[in-house]
N, C-alpha and C positions, 0 to 999 in steps of 0.2 A: 504494500500500500504506500502510496506517495502522497503525503500531506504537505501543505505549505502553511505551516503555523507561524504567525508573526512572532518574532523574538525581539526582546528588548535588549539593546546594547547597554551593558553595565560597566564595561571597562574596555579601553583600547590601549594596546602597548606600542612600543617603538618599532615593532616589526610588522605593523599594520594588521595585527591579529586582534580580534574583538572577543571578549567574553560576553556571551549573551545568555539571557534567561528565557527559556521556552517553557512556559507553564510550570515553573518551579524546577526545571532541569537546566543546569548550567553546562555550557560547552564552549569551545573555542572555534571561531570561524575566521577565515581569511577575508579581508576587505579588498584584496588585490583586483578583483573584477568590477568593483564599484566605479561608476563614472561620475559620481557626485560625492560630496563630503558627507561623512557619517560621524555623528558625535554621540557621546554618552546620552542616553535617554531616547534616541531614535528607535524606531521599530523597523526591522528588516525581514526579508524573506530569504531563506537559505536553501541551497541545493548542493548536495554532496560536499559540505564543508566550506562552501563559498557563499558570501552574501551576494545576492543577485539584484535585489531591489529594495528601496526604502518604501515604506507604507506609512501613510499619515496616521497619527495617533488615534483619531476617531474611528477610522476604518479598522485599525488593528484591534482596538478594544471591542468593537462589534464582532469581529471574527473570533476573538478569544472567548467571548460570551457564548457564541454558537458552539465552539469546540467544547467548552465546559459542559454544555447541555448534552452533547454527544457522549462525552467521557463518563458522565454520571450514569449513563445507561450501559456502559461496558464493564466487564469483569476487571479486577485489579491487574492481572498480567497483561491483558489486552491493552489497558491504559498505558502501562509502562512501555510496552513495545511500540505502540503507536507514536508516542512522543519521541522515543529514542530513534525510531526509524524515519522520522519526518524529514531528515536531511540526508538520508541514505537511499536515494532513489535510483541506484545503479540499474541500468537496463530498463528503466521505465520512462525514458525521455519521450515525451509526446508533444 
């Protein structure tokens, strides 16, 4: 399953790597493919470890609310896997 869950940038280091929070799961992603400035507090969409797009806060929060509704209906292991796999969409490029 390939999900594009908005992730909030919580830190950016000197190597252009960002630490993001995706619904409580923190991970590092590269900002090297971004064609616009990203700052702490921005929301981004991630694909296989790279930030691909910025998304405005209002749209991000709306999407996150919808994902929370979906997750509430899932089992615990399905929840964890869906969030962890949200940026590991190898072979599912469409």
